[in-house]
Phi, psi and omega in degrees: 000137175241132175243123175253138176237122179234159177167162178290162179308134178086002180284342178107013185299317182290314180302313183288325176300318180294322176296317177297321177299315178298321182287325190253336187078004179293151174291137181246126178237128180246115176297323179298320179292321177297316179297314180298319180296321178294321176299315180297317179301331180264007182057042179239151172287165177301319180295317178296318182291322176298317179297317178298323181296333180298330182251000180230088183301339182295338179292307179291316181295326176296317177297315181296320178295325176296315179296316179297319177298319178297317180299313182293323179293321186271337178050042173118180182052052180230150167243118181248126181242129177166159183301323181253018184302318180295319178295317177300319181296313180300316180296318185288323185269354176307123179088353178274169184292165183292350179292346180270053178294146181227143172246118183257113187247134172248125176259136181233158173198153179298149182306320182292326177293313180298317180298318178297319178297315181295316180300319179293316181295314186266358180053047178294158181294321180210161178294326179298318178296317179298314180300314181299315179296319181299313181292324176296318179297314180297320179295319178298315180295316178303315180297313182295313184294324177292313183290314186279325189237353187060039178254127172268101186298342179274352176280119186261007185298335183288340187273145176282328181209146175241125183239116174289133183254002185305313190244011180246145176286147179308320180297322179296319180293318177300320178295320178300314181296316179297323181290340181273355184231186175270015177286141179233140180295140176281344183268000000 
């Protein structure tokens, strides 16, 4: 079983992915963490690296090929978190056996909720700075995915389920996802 979690920054994808990992024992791979690590390796901020990615498709395609390779190597029992995780999963399992079932989940939250979460996580100086960075990042990703892959990131048709995270606790969301699959809680 492969579970993909996608969502805009601050929607809760990483938090819920880690909870699912604890419940299932599945391997957890975060495209965002891989991207952040690459930015750090180049001594760039996330914002600088995102801007560089707009003119260098090899950054995103390299990340996507890495994610697809991980899916193919593991052949299931994965939790993949990232904006294009569902697309990577579809691409990777094409032609593979039916044992590679996937649940593609999109997590959503209102911009103000997401900004507060990001500000708290990143200890930003102000909510205004966080909002501005968040919207620049989202615009950069929208532009790159459209330009490089012809993907409209706002089209939600690819997902099996969309879960708003504004008013639900992360544990509740993890339980919802587990209830939709043959995943069972270890606790």
